[in-house]
Backbone as CSV, one residue per row, in Angstrom:
resi,resn,N_x,N_y,N_z,CA_x,CA_y,CA_z,C_x,C_y,C_z
1,MET,18.041,54.763,118.643,17.756,53.885,117.510,19.020,53.100,117.152
2,LYS,18.838,51.817,116.852,19.959,50.977,116.440,20.095,51.056,114.921
3,ILE,21.257,51.531,114.471,21.477,51.767,113.044,22.646,50.928,112.552
4,LEU,22.409,50.152,111.499,23.478,49.412,110.832,24.048,50.289,109.718
5,LEU,25.343,50.541,109.781,26.033,51.329,108.769,26.940,50.420,107.958
6,THR,26.659,50.283,106.673,27.578,49.551,105.809,28.629,50.516,105.274
7,GLY,29.788,49.991,104.920,30.842,50.865,104.421,31.448,51.730,105.503
8,ALA,31.474,51.220,106.734,31.946,52.023,107.872,33.416,52.396,107.765
9,ASN,34.183,51.637,106.987,35.611,51.938,106.856,35.931,52.829,105.659
10,GLY,34.912,53.235,104.914,35.118,54.141,103.792,35.093,55.590,104.243
11,MET,35.347,56.493,103.313,35.383,57.912,103.660,34.058,58.394,104.241
12,VAL,32.950,58.067,103.585,31.645,58.512,104.077,31.343,57.863,105.424
13,GLY,31.585,56.558,105.529,31.317,55.841,106.771,32.086,56.404,107.951
14,LYS,33.368,56.693,107.742,34.189,57.229,108.832,33.732,58.618,109.240
15,ASN,33.289,59.418,108.287,32.766,60.746,108.624,31.443,60.645,109.381
16,ILE,30.612,59.667,109.017,29.359,59.459,109.749,29.642,59.067,111.191
17,LEU,30.555,58.123,111.383,30.874,57.675,112.744,31.528,58.790,113.563
18,ALA,32.321,59.639,112.893,32.931,60.766,113.602,31.862,61.751,114.075
19,ALA,30.832,61.938,113.252,29.741,62.846,113.618,28.774,62.217,114.616
20,ALA,28.769,60.896,114.703,27.790,60.173,115.532,27.938,60.453,117.021
21,ILE,29.133,60.884,117.432,29.337,61.129,118.864,28.456,62.267,119.373
22,LYS,27.934,63.083,118.457,27.059,64.199,118.849,25.585,63.799,118.851
23,HIS,25.317,62.529,118.539,23.923,62.086,118.417,23.693,60.822,119.227
24,ARG,22.459,60.612,119.636,22.142,59.488,120.524,21.595,58.297,119.742
25,HIS,22.456,57.667,119.014,22.073,56.454,118.295,23.138,55.396,118.531
26,GLU,22.704,54.139,118.506,23.651,53.020,118.618,23.999,52.568,117.205
27,PHE,25.280,52.581,116.882,25.710,52.204,115.537,26.348,50.814,115.519
28,LEU,25.885,50.007,114.581,26.569,48.767,114.231,27.397,49.092,112.999
29,SER,28.712,48.876,113.069,29.585,49.270,111.957,30.564,48.146,111.624
30,PRO,30.048,47.022,111.148,30.911,45.879,110.856,31.862,46.146,109.693
31,SER,33.054,45.603,109.781,33.989,45.671,108.664,33.552,44.669,107.600
32,SER,34.177,44.713,106.438,33.832,43.765,105.376,34.187,42.333,105.780
33,ALA,35.163,42.194,106.677,35.513,40.862,107.174,34.418,40.332,108.102
34,GLU,33.785,41.231,108.844,32.710,40.832,109.762,31.384,40.647,109.036
35,LEU,31.168,41.392,107.976,29.939,41.281,107.188,30.279,41.448,105.715
36,ASN,30.305,40.336,105.001,30.594,40.350,103.565,29.293,40.592,102.814
37,LEU,29.122,41.802,102.310,27.872,42.164,101.651,27.663,41.431,100.338
38,LEU,28.705,40.792,99.808,28.561,40.002,98.581,28.003,38.607,98.861
39,ASP,27.919,38.245,100.141,27.408,36.933,100.570,25.990,37.115,101.103
40,GLY,24.997,36.743,100.295,23.598,36.945,100.683,23.225,36.245,101.975
41,SER,23.709,35.042,102.184,23.395,34.298,103.416,23.962,34.997,104.636
42,ALA,25.175,35.512,104.508,25.807,36.225,105.616,25.034,37.501,105.950
43,VAL,24.557,38.191,104.924,23.784,39.413,105.148,22.463,39.086,105.850
44,ASN,21.791,38.042,105.402,20.541,37.621,106.043,20.758,37.290,107.517
45,GLU,21.822,36.536,107.798,22.098,36.127,109.173,22.409,37.328,110.063
46,TYR,23.193,38.264,109.530,23.577,39.421,110.335,22.351,40.265,110.687
47,ILE,21.502,40.533,109.714,20.341,41.388,109.958,19.322,40.693,110.857
48,SER,19.113,39.402,110.662,18.165,38.674,111.518,18.665,38.599,112.954
49,THR,19.970,38.513,113.134,20.551,38.415,114.471,20.541,39.745,115.209
50,HIS,20.915,40.817,114.513,21.084,42.114,115.171,19.840,42.995,115.127
51,ALA,18.912,42.711,114.220,17.627,43.425,114.138,17.767,44.948,114.245
52,PRO,18.462,45.589,113.305,18.585,47.054,113.365,17.254,47.737,113.086
53,ASP,17.094,48.935,113.620,15.891,49.733,113.354,15.997,50.440,112.004
54,MET,17.242,50.695,111.605,17.478,51.437,110.365,18.800,50.986,109.766
55,ILE,18.897,51.066,108.442,20.145,50.749,107.770,20.552,51.932,106.896
56,ILE,21.828,52.304,106.994,22.417,53.297,106.100,23.411,52.562,105.224
57,HIS,23.123,52.505,103.932,23.972,51.736,103.009,24.951,52.672,102.315
58,ALA,26.185,52.724,102.873,27.221,53.595,102.323,28.370,52.797,101.723
59,ALA,28.249,51.467,101.703,29.321,50.635,101.154,29.309,50.674,99.634
60,GLY,30.481,50.471,99.044,30.538,50.409,97.588,31.960,50.380,97.087
61,ILE,32.099,49.892,95.871,33.376,49.977,95.167,33.384,51.327,94.457
62,VAL,34.319,52.192,94.813,34.328,53.541,94.246,35.701,53.857,93.652
63,GLY,35.722,54.857,92.789,36.975,55.278,92.173,36.728,56.318,91.108
64,GLY,37.801,56.836,90.556,37.706,57.848,89.516,37.564,57.237,88.133
65,ILE,37.778,58.056,87.112,37.595,57.616,85.727,38.485,56.426,85.395
66,GLN,39.756,56.475,85.798,40.686,55.401,85.472,40.191,54.054,86.004
67,ALA,39.803,54.044,87.274,39.366,52.797,87.894,38.075,52.284,87.256
68,ASN,37.130,53.183,86.996,35.862,52.778,86.389,36.062,52.204,84.986
69,MET,36.966,52.791,84.224,37.184,52.334,82.856,37.938,51.007,82.810
70,SER,38.831,50.786,83.772,39.643,49.567,83.744,38.946,48.373,84.370
71,GLN,37.945,48.609,85.242,37.269,47.506,85.929,35.748,47.647,85.883
72,PRO,35.136,47.769,84.712,33.686,47.969,84.664,32.890,46.791,85.215
73,VAL,33.390,45.572,85.061,32.673,44.397,85.577,32.569,44.475,87.096
74,LYS,33.685,44.774,87.750,33.687,44.860,89.213,32.773,45.978,89.702
75,PHE,32.833,47.129,89.037,32.023,48.264,89.474,30.529,47.983,89.307
76,LEU,30.166,47.234,88.271,28.762,46.880,88.079,28.345,45.741,89.007
77,VAL,29.031,44.623,88.936,28.597,43.405,89.625,28.671,43.545,91.144
78,ASP,29.808,43.990,91.653,29.954,44.058,93.107,29.016,45.086,93.731
79,ASN,28.910,46.247,93.124,28.014,47.268,93.684,26.556,46.843,93.602
80,MET,26.173,46.211,92.499,24.794,45.754,92.370,24.491,44.624,93.354
81,GLN,25.428,43.678,93.477,25.208,42.547,94.379,25.087,43.000,95.829
82,MET,25.955,43.922,96.240,25.877,44.428,97.615,24.540,45.118,97.864
83,GLY,24.124,45.932,96.916,22.864,46.643,97.073,21.664,45.709,97.132
84,LEU,21.643,44.732,96.231,20.526,43.787,96.210,20.481,42.956,97.488
85,ASN,21.629,42.514,97.957,21.666,41.684,99.167,21.182,42.440,100.394
86,ILE,21.689,43.654,100.592,21.329,44.394,101.802,19.872,44.868,101.747
87,LEU,19.391,45.232,100.577,18.001,45.690,100.467,17.000,44.552,100.636
88,THR,17.240,43.430,99.970,16.285,42.321,100.083,16.276,41.751,101.496
89,ALA,17.441,41.654,102.133,17.490,41.150,103.508,16.770,42.106,104.455
90,SER,16.981,43.397,104.271,16.319,44.391,105.118,14.807,44.282,105.005
91,ASN,14.337,44.150,103.778,12.900,44.025,103.543,12.353,42.719,104.119
92,ASP,13.069,41.621,103.889,12.606,40.308,104.350,12.544,40.208,105.872
93,PHE,13.459,40.885,106.559,13.525,40.766,108.017,12.920,41.968,108.744
94,GLY,12.124,42.741,108.035,11.283,43.738,108.682,11.952,45.035,109.106
95,VAL,13.081,45.383,108.506,13.693,46.684,108.796,12.836,47.757,108.128
96,THR,12.356,48.716,108.904,11.376,49.669,108.360,11.998,50.897,107.712
97,LYS,13.240,51.251,108.102,13.874,52.449,107.553,15.203,52.093,106.894
98,PHE,15.402,52.611,105.693,16.619,52.324,104.930,17.028,53.586,104.191
99,LEU,18.268,54.019,104.402,18.797,55.185,103.692,19.877,54.702,102.738
100,ASN,19.592,54.793,101.459,20.488,54.317,100.407,21.291,55.487,99.856
101,LEU,22.625,55.334,99.826,23.476,56.372,99.251,23.765,56.031,97.801
102,SER,23.315,56.887,96.910,23.526,56.659,95.485,24.562,57.659,94.971
103,SER,24.471,58.017,93.693,25.484,58.882,93.091,24.891,59.675,91.938
104,SER,25.405,60.885,91.737,24.919,61.720,90.644,25.340,61.188,89.276
105,CYS,26.200,60.170,89.245,26.548,59.567,87.951,25.364,58.798,87.367
106,MET,24.288,58.642,88.131,23.066,58.000,87.615,22.398,58.834,86.530
107,TYR,22.683,60.116,86.516,21.973,60.997,85.596,22.500,60.865,84.164
108,PRO,21.633,61.071,83.178,22.051,60.959,81.778,23.176,61.931,81.441
109,ARG,24.063,61.500,80.574,25.238,62.311,80.227,24.870,63.613,79.524
110,ASP,23.768,63.601,78.763,23.397,64.778,77.973,22.242,65.568,78.582
111,ALA,21.900,65.263,79.831,20.794,65.969,80.472,21.178,67.416,80.756
112,CYS,20.182,68.279,80.744,20.428,69.690,81.043,20.719,69.863,82.536
113,ASN,21.733,70.671,82.813,22.068,70.993,84.203,21.292,72.226,84.653
114,PRO,20.933,72.324,85.937,21.201,71.368,87.005,20.339,70.110,86.885
115,LEU,20.847,69.009,87.454,20.246,67.684,87.304,19.213,67.438,88.397
116,SER,17.956,67.314,87.999,16.893,67.100,88.974,16.616,65.612,89.163
117,GLU,16.006,65.283,90.290,15.800,63.894,90.680,14.930,63.102,89.702
118,ASP,14.117,63.774,88.911,13.226,63.059,87.987,13.895,62.681,86.668
119,LEU,15.203,62.929,86.539,15.912,62.628,85.290,16.483,61.211,85.239
120,ILE,16.365,60.459,86.323,16.912,59.100,86.348,16.258,58.263,85.246
121,LEU,17.092,57.591,84.448,16.669,56.740,83.332,15.998,57.514,82.199
122,LYS,16.311,58.787,82.074,15.729,59.592,80.999,16.698,59.800,79.827
123,GLY,17.821,59.064,79.823,18.763,59.200,78.727,19.982,58.315,78.915
124,GLU,20.883,58.318,77.922,22.086,57.485,77.977,23.025,57.939,79.080
125,LEU,23.720,56.963,79.682,24.651,57.250,80.764,26.032,57.614,80.217
126,GLU,26.844,58.221,81.059,28.221,58.516,80.705,29.007,57.202,80.606
127,PRO,29.600,56.874,79.448,30.265,55.578,79.262,31.405,55.297,80.231
128,THR,32.116,56.332,80.688,33.290,56.085,81.517,32.963,55.512,82.896
129,ASN,31.713,55.676,83.364,31.349,55.047,84.650,29.961,54.415,84.586
130,GLU,29.621,53.886,83.420,28.292,53.323,83.210,27.989,52.154,84.144
131,GLY,28.970,51.263,84.358,28.736,50.103,85.221,28.342,50.500,86.627
132,TYR,29.081,51.423,87.206,28.782,51.932,88.545,27.403,52.587,88.570
133,ALA,27.099,53.365,87.538,25.814,54.056,87.473,24.652,53.078,87.407
134,LEU,24.801,52.018,86.607,23.732,51.016,86.494,23.445,50.361,87.848
135,ALA,24.492,50.072,88.599,24.308,49.471,89.919,23.564,50.423,90.844
136,LYS,23.909,51.699,90.798,23.266,52.681,91.663,21.806,52.921,91.255
137,ILE,21.549,52.902,89.962,20.162,53.036,89.500,19.321,51.873,90.006
138,THR,19.869,50.678,89.951,19.132,49.482,90.386,18.736,49.575,91.856
139,THR,19.679,49.956,92.728,19.341,50.032,94.151,18.362,51.171,94.425
140,THR,18.483,52.254,93.679,17.552,53.374,93.845,16.136,52.961,93.477
141,ARG,16.002,52.284,92.339,14.684,51.826,91.910,14.125,50.758,92.858
142,LEU,14.994,49.873,93.354,14.513,48.830,94.261,13.941,49.434,95.535
143,CYS,14.546,50.496,96.030,13.978,51.192,97.190,12.557,51.664,96.884
144,GLU,12.364,52.216,95.696,11.037,52.685,95.294,10.046,51.526,95.219
145,TYR,10.476,50.405,94.626,9.593,49.246,94.466,9.172,48.677,95.827
146,ILE,10.128,48.600,96.746,9.818,48.061,98.076,8.780,48.940,98.764
147,ASN,8.929,50.253,98.654,7.949,51.170,99.251,6.560,50.980,98.651
148,LYS,6.507,50.771,97.337,5.214,50.602,96.675,4.508,49.335,97.136
149,GLU,5.281,48.288,97.354,4.691,47.009,97.748,4.322,46.956,99.221
150,ASN,5.022,47.741,100.053,4.796,47.660,101.493,4.832,49.064,102.090
151,ARG,3.666,49.575,102.445,3.557,50.946,102.928,4.206,51.151,104.303
152,SER,4.542,50.065,104.996,5.208,50.202,106.290,6.698,50.496,106.136
153,ARG,7.195,50.408,104.904,8.613,50.639,104.652,8.877,52.097,104.258
154,GLN,10.008,52.607,104.741,10.523,53.904,104.290,11.945,53.661,103.791
155,TYR,12.056,53.320,102.530,13.351,53.050,101.905,13.623,54.194,100.927
156,LYS,14.564,55.054,101.281,14.780,56.282,100.524,16.236,56.404,100.081
157,THR,16.453,57.233,99.072,17.780,57.377,98.470,18.224,58.828,98.476
158,ILE,19.475,59.043,98.866,20.079,60.358,98.675,21.106,60.245,97.547
159,ILE,21.226,61.320,96.802,22.101,61.349,95.626,23.123,62.453,95.849
160,PRO,24.239,62.124,96.505,25.248,63.155,96.764,25.978,63.549,95.487
161,CYS,26.460,64.771,95.458,27.382,65.160,94.404,28.732,64.511,94.708
162,ASN,29.765,64.835,93.951,31.096,64.312,94.244,31.536,64.741,95.640
163,LEU,32.319,63.887,96.289,32.748,64.151,97.655,34.268,64.169,97.768
164,TYR,34.754,64.814,98.814,36.170,64.778,99.168,36.257,65.082,100.647
165,GLY,37.423,64.830,101.257,37.579,65.199,102.650,38.488,64.276,103.421
166,CYS,38.429,64.381,104.726,39.216,63.513,105.590,38.802,62.058,105.385
167,PHE,39.747,61.176,105.549,39.575,59.723,105.355,39.451,59.337,103.886
168,ASP,39.751,60.282,102.993,39.700,59.978,101.563,40.908,59.142,101.169
169,LYS,40.857,58.553,99.962,41.987,57.819,99.398,42.778,58.769,98.507
170,PHE,44.101,58.621,98.541,44.951,59.510,97.757,45.794,58.743,96.742
171,ASP,45.392,57.498,96.461,46.070,56.702,95.445,45.663,57.226,94.075
172,PRO,46.609,57.647,93.239,46.247,58.240,91.947,45.531,57.274,91.006
173,ASN,45.619,55.972,91.284,44.985,54.992,90.400,43.512,54.745,90.711
174,ASN,43.079,55.014,91.940,41.673,54.739,92.247,41.013,55.794,93.129
175,SER,41.613,56.971,93.239,41.011,58.006,94.067,40.122,58.919,93.226
176,HIS,39.310,59.700,93.910,38.514,60.706,93.232,39.390,61.910,92.886
177,MET,38.802,62.897,92.209,39.616,63.952,91.622,40.367,64.798,92.637
178,ILE,39.689,65.358,93.625,40.362,66.297,94.525,41.511,65.648,95.290
179,PRO,41.320,64.469,95.917,42.493,63.863,96.577,43.617,63.523,95.607
180,ALA,43.261,63.121,94.384,44.291,62.830,93.383,45.066,64.097,93.036
181,VAL,44.363,65.208,92.921,45.012,66.481,92.598,45.888,66.945,93.761
182,ILE,45.390,66.770,94.983,46.186,67.151,96.157,47.508,66.385,96.172
183,ARG,47.442,65.089,95.933,48.672,64.300,95.936,49.587,64.696,94.772
184,LYS,48.999,64.848,93.600,49.794,65.169,92.418,50.536,66.500,92.598
185,ILE,49.821,67.514,93.082,50.441,68.830,93.227,51.405,68.856,94.415
186,SER,51.068,68.146,95.476,51.971,68.075,96.622,53.297,67.425,96.238
187,GLU,53.230,66.349,95.459,54.448,65.671,95.021,55.225,66.526,94.017
188,ALA,54.500,67.264,93.189,55.167,68.156,92.243,55.947,69.242,92.984
189,LYS,55.352,69.776,94.042,56.049,70.783,94.843,57.279,70.179,95.508
190,ARG,57.093,68.995,96.102,58.204,68.348,96.811,59.366,68.033,95.871
191,ASN,59.027,67.651,94.633,60.065,67.264,93.675,60.486,68.393,92.735
192,ASN,59.984,69.598,93.031,60.333,70.785,92.226,60.042,70.604,90.733
193,LEU,58.887,69.968,90.436,58.512,69.778,89.034,57.994,71.101,88.465
194,PRO,58.388,71.446,87.232,57.992,72.749,86.670,56.541,72.804,86.208
195,GLU,55.933,71.623,85.945,54.544,71.637,85.477,53.796,70.378,85.911
196,VAL,52.479,70.497,85.933,51.573,69.404,86.301,50.557,69.250,85.182
197,ASP,50.279,67.996,84.801,49.323,67.779,83.711,47.897,67.717,84.221
198,ILE,46.972,68.202,83.405,45.531,68.147,83.668,44.885,67.386,82.515
199,TRP,44.045,66.408,82.857,43.354,65.652,81.810,42.359,66.554,81.082
200,GLY,42.420,66.552,79.752,41.515,67.362,78.956,41.877,68.837,79.026
201,ASP,40.901,69.674,78.633,41.169,71.116,78.614,40.903,71.789,79.960
202,GLY,40.399,71.013,80.912,40.159,71.560,82.244,38.900,72.384,82.370
203,GLU,38.097,72.423,81.298,36.887,73.254,81.324,35.653,72.498,81.816
204,ALA,35.748,71.163,81.912,34.627,70.392,82.478,34.361,70.880,83.893
205,ARG,33.087,70.902,84.281,32.721,71.456,85.579,32.220,70.348,86.513
206,ARG,32.623,70.429,87.769,32.231,69.435,88.756,31.843,70.110,90.069
207,GLU,30.987,69.404,90.794,30.494,69.881,92.084,31.035,68.930,93.160
208,PHE,31.813,69.453,94.085,32.398,68.642,95.158,31.981,69.184,96.516
209,MET,31.474,68.285,97.370,31.080,68.666,98.722,32.005,68.003,99.734
210,TYR,32.332,68.725,100.775,33.167,68.197,101.852,32.394,67.092,102.579
211,ALA,33.028,65.940,102.758,32.322,64.748,103.257,31.743,64.935,104.656
212,GLU,32.372,65.760,105.458,31.842,66.020,106.797,30.458,66.664,106.714
213,ASP,30.252,67.495,105.696,28.932,68.101,105.503,27.892,67.037,105.176
214,LEU,28.263,66.062,104.340,27.323,64.982,104.025,26.961,64.210,105.284
215,ALA,27.935,63.946,106.149,27.657,63.237,107.398,26.656,64.015,108.252
216,GLU,26.837,65.323,108.309,25.891,66.146,109.072,24.502,66.088,108.445
217,PHE,24.455,66.076,107.119,23.154,65.952,106.458,22.467,64.658,106.844
218,ILE,23.212,63.568,106.890,22.621,62.257,107.171,21.923,62.247,108.533
219,PHE,22.507,62.901,109.504,21.843,62.953,110.818,20.624,63.870,110.777
220,TYR,20.677,64.896,109.965,19.494,65.734,109.752,18.392,64.899,109.094
221,ALA,18.778,64.073,108.133,17.807,63.218,107.447,17.187,62.204,108.399
222,ILE,18.010,61.607,109.263,17.499,60.637,110.240,16.417,61.285,111.105
223,ASP,16.671,62.513,111.534,15.727,63.219,112.416,14.469,63.679,111.686
224,ASN,14.532,63.737,110.350,13.398,64.238,109.565,13.016,63.251,108.457
225,PHE,13.145,61.965,108.758,13.024,60.947,107.716,11.626,60.876,107.106
226,GLU,10.613,61.134,107.910,9.235,61.049,107.424,8.987,62.024,106.268
227,LYS,9.520,63.242,106.387,9.236,64.262,105.374,10.280,64.316,104.261
228,MET,11.326,63.488,104.361,12.343,63.494,103.311,11.773,62.909,102.033
229,PRO,12.054,63.514,100.874,11.564,62.967,99.604,12.118,61.567,99.334
230,GLN,11.464,60.851,98.429,11.910,59.501,98.065,13.350,59.507,97.560
231,ASN,13.643,60.384,96.623,14.998,60.549,96.093,15.392,62.012,96.268
232,LEU,16.577,62.251,96.819,16.946,63.621,97.141,18.412,63.901,96.806
233,ASN,18.634,64.888,95.939,19.992,65.360,95.671,20.566,66.033,96.908
234,VAL,21.853,65.778,97.169,22.525,66.451,98.277,23.843,67.008,97.748
235,GLY,23.920,68.316,97.684,25.131,68.945,97.161,25.153,70.417,97.465
236,LEU,25.898,71.137,96.642,26.080,72.564,96.864,25.124,73.424,96.044
237,GLY,24.760,72.910,94.868,23.991,73.725,93.941,24.860,74.677,93.155
238,GLU,26.195,74.507,93.224,27.142,75.308,92.439,28.345,74.440,92.107
239,ASP,29.046,74.788,91.030,30.177,73.971,90.610,31.360,74.832,90.194
240,PHE,32.489,74.155,89.930,33.707,74.824,89.498,34.336,74.020,88.369
241,SER,35.173,74.664,87.569,35.859,73.947,86.505,37.025,73.150,87.083
242,ILE,37.458,72.133,86.337,38.613,71.352,86.756,39.826,72.268,86.941
243,ASN,39.988,73.205,86.027,41.101,74.163,86.153,41.037,74.925,87.478
244,GLU,39.843,75.314,87.885,39.694,76.062,89.139,40.045,75.204,90.350
245,TYR,39.707,73.903,90.295,40.085,73.018,91.395,41.601,72.897,91.487
246,TYR,42.270,72.728,90.340,43.733,72.652,90.337,44.342,73.928,90.903
247,GLN,43.782,75.059,90.510,44.308,76.341,90.982,44.099,76.495,92.489
248,ALA,42.950,76.059,92.984,42.669,76.166,94.420,43.612,75.283,95.230
249,VAL,43.853,74.060,94.739,44.774,73.158,95.445,46.193,73.723,95.404
250,ALA,46.624,74.216,94.236,47.972,74.766,94.107,48.188,75.922,95.081
251,LYS,47.183,76.768,95.239,47.285,77.899,96.159,47.508,77.431,97.592
252,ILE,46.750,76.412,98.014,46.842,75.925,99.389,48.136,75.146,99.621
253,VAL,48.544,74.355,98.629,49.771,73.573,98.748,51.009,74.466,98.636
254,GLY,50.867,75.577,97.910,51.992,76.472,97.703,52.817,76.102,96.487
255,TYR,52.151,75.507,95.502,52.835,75.124,94.266,52.758,76.275,93.272
256,THR,53.886,76.632,92.676,53.917,77.793,91.778,54.259,77.430,90.332
257,GLY,54.253,76.125,90.016,54.552,75.707,88.655,53.393,75.951,87.703
258,LYS,53.536,75.462,86.491,52.524,75.656,85.462,51.663,74.403,85.303
259,PHE,50.551,74.569,84.575,49.673,73.444,84.263,49.712,73.172,82.762
260,LYS,49.735,71.898,82.402,49.753,71.482,81.005,48.551,70.585,80.748
261,HIS,47.766,70.891,79.722,46.564,70.111,79.417,46.882,68.964,78.469
262,ASP,46.471,67.738,78.881,46.650,66.546,78.045,45.323,66.263,77.343
263,LEU,45.215,66.702,76.112,43.943,66.608,75.380,43.652,65.204,74.875
264,THR,44.559,64.238,75.105,44.319,62.848,74.683,43.538,62.075,75.739
265,LYS,43.397,62.629,76.933,42.750,61.909,78.040,41.242,62.166,78.083
266,PRO,40.470,61.148,78.557,39.013,61.340,78.692,38.704,62.262,79.863
267,VAL,37.581,62.956,79.759,37.213,63.910,80.817,35.830,63.631,81.408
268,GLY,35.076,62.699,80.828,33.733,62.434,81.336,32.745,63.513,80.918
269,MET,31.655,63.644,81.663,30.623,64.624,81.349,31.179,66.039,81.446
270,LYS,30.708,66.931,80.564,31.189,68.309,80.573,30.742,69.059,81.827
271,GLN,29.585,68.689,82.332,29.107,69.305,83.565,28.245,68.305,84.315
272,LYS,28.314,68.358,85.634,27.481,67.479,86.454,27.117,68.245,87.721
273,LEU,26.086,69.060,87.619,25.644,69.916,88.714,24.246,69.498,89.137
274,ILE,24.088,69.192,90.418,22.769,68.738,90.880,21.837,69.927,91.129
275,ASP,20.558,69.666,90.973,19.507,70.632,91.293,19.237,70.512,92.796
276,ASP,19.433,71.587,93.545,19.278,71.518,95.001,17.960,72.112,95.494
277,GLN,16.978,72.257,94.604,15.714,72.866,94.999,15.008,72.063,96.101
278,LYS,14.909,70.721,95.907,14.252,69.885,96.922,15.030,69.885,98.234
279,LEU,16.356,69.955,98.123,17.194,69.984,99.319,16.911,71.241,100.133
280,LYS,16.785,72.365,99.443,16.455,73.620,100.130,15.085,73.524,100.802
281,GLU,14.129,72.934,100.085,12.783,72.775,100.642,12.795,71.855,101.858
282,PHE,13.724,70.909,101.867,13.881,69.982,102.995,14.515,70.685,104.196
283,GLY,15.109,71.852,103.949,15.606,72.681,105.047,17.061,72.514,105.414
284,TRP,17.887,72.050,104.457,19.304,71.831,104.783,20.204,72.513,103.774
285,ALA,21.362,72.975,104.237,22.359,73.578,103.343,23.757,73.242,103.843
286,TYR,24.697,73.115,102.939,26.081,72.787,103.296,26.749,73.961,104.016
287,LYS,27.872,73.676,104.694,28.567,74.705,105.473,29.982,74.998,104.970
288,THR,30.693,73.981,104.483,32.125,74.107,104.240,32.419,74.647,102.847
289,GLN,33.086,75.791,102.780,33.478,76.388,101.507,34.677,75.627,100.933
290,LEU,34.874,75.747,99.617,35.880,74.952,98.915,37.279,75.124,99.499
291,GLU,37.720,76.345,99.677,39.098,76.556,100.146,39.297,75.961,101.537
292,SER,38.323,76.132,102.410,38.414,75.570,103.761,38.452,74.045,103.715
293,GLY,37.611,73.463,102.867,37.576,72.008,102.758,38.867,71.436,102.206
294,ILE,39.409,72.093,101.176,40.674,71.621,100.597,41.796,71.745,101.627
295,ARG,41.814,72.819,102.384,42.873,72.998,103.387,42.806,71.883,104.435
296,LYS,41.608,71.556,104.911,41.461,70.482,105.898,41.873,69.137,105.302
297,THR,41.499,68.906,104.049,41.834,67.645,103.391,43.339,67.538,103.168
298,TYR,43.976,68.639,102.826,45.426,68.659,102.629,46.151,68.368,103.943
299,GLN,45.662,68.936,105.029,46.270,68.661,106.334,46.121,67.189,106.702
300,PHE,44.967,66.613,106.378,44.769,65.181,106.618,45.750,64.367,105.784
301,TYR,45.935,64.756,104.537,46.879,64.065,103.646,48.296,64.123,104.227
302,LEU,48.701,65.273,104.679,50.048,65.406,105.230,50.224,64.558,106.475
303,SER,49.206,64.529,107.327,49.327,63.791,108.589,49.251,62.282,108.413
304,GLU,48.507,61.836,107.402,48.285,60.402,107.227,49.182,59.759,106.180
305,TYR,49.617,60.510,105.199,50.309,59.915,104.065,51.739,60.415,103.884
306,CYS,52.118,61.457,104.601,53.439,62.051,104.391,54.219,62.104,105.712
307,ASN,55.474,62.336,105.600,56.319,62.480,106.782,56.726,63.926,107.014
308,ASP,55.943,64.816,106.414,56.282,66.243,106.536,56.168,66.682,107.998
């Protein structure tokens, strides 16, 4: 099958392509320079020319709380525009299968955990990443609308929990939590700093899955696309506190300093744990435990970003 993968240079995209060598599919993986998803005409031309059998939409502007709060316009407009362009072009040019990657930030901030797939648009969003969430909700709903209008289409959405792993970004200004913590604690160890700050009280709970596991899931989904639900959470079904993540990273890095809580900083939702009941029924489960995943990610950080 010929599959167009957007976001091929991102963490998820690179993990998908790394896993692809074990599967018999032809991947089109254009860079943003080769295919500008913000240009509707360019997207139409690319899809009409290459005629993929399936599209996996993994492209997006992503980042942590700092980036989302400082650039809400970009997170809303660019993510929504990319999603609308790739979905409408796919539908217009007869692509029958589409796998949309969304985010658990779509769920209401005050919803009861674990978060089930039917909670989308059932309450107010978390303000710190509302723009990104609105864009993801729009593409998720558009997949549903396209299916309703045309029964020959299978446009489905997966809702991963937070991710980390190889090919991640470690810039403290726009990275996700685990890579940011790895860099922060690694630099603290290198510079013999006596303490490391944690935003908030550290009691907020988050669910992080190793990105390689998500890539493996995607190939499982491709092979079982007919029976996959319209919207499907993909995660661990368990979470840890921010403090526990810091402690796990410190153990692996070998940092022995103290942690200091900065109670003036925003922390986002107190808990964000996905309901994995449908995922279990679909027949898939993650493999990589937290300590193993952090160790692999730390080794990647050292090899790619440090001269150690």
